[in-house]
C-alpha positions, 0 to 999 in steps of 0.5 A, a space after each residue: 526453340 530458343 527463347 530465353 524470355 525467362 530469367 531462369 532458364 534450364 533445358 530438358 531437350 527431347 526433340 528436334 533442335 532443342 539439344 542444340 539450343 540448350 547447349 547454345 544457351 548454356 555456352 552463352 552463360 544464360 542457362 544451366 547445362 541441358 539435361 537430356 530427357 532420357 537422363 533426367 532424374 529428380 535429383 538432376 532436375 532439383 539441382 538444375 532448378 537450384 542452380 538456375 534460381 541461385 546464380 545471378 549471372 545466369 539470370 542477368 545473362 538470360 534477361 539481357 538476351 531475352 531483351 535483345 530478342 524481344 527488340 528484334 523483328 524476327 518475322 521481318 528478318 525471316 521474310 527478308 531472307 526468304 525473299 532474297 532466296 526466292 529472288 536468287 532462285 528466280 534469277 537462276 531459273 530465268 538464266 537457265 530457262 
């Protein structure tokens, strides 16, 4: 779940692809280093919040990425990829049939 629509993202990943996206956002400079849920403490959470709200670079990068994401046609792109896969699958099925 990667949607840096906030200008102040920080992540506490606990399921599925959240650790991946948390690391990705951090590597892009658009968020603080993710804190795994099992390692979350009040002190770590307070530090993440403080770092997020006091770092203008994180805020700027998160805002820029969020604007780019909002301009994308995510559903349209997903449909195009699925249609391409299905067309390839259908052609291969016909050839082997």
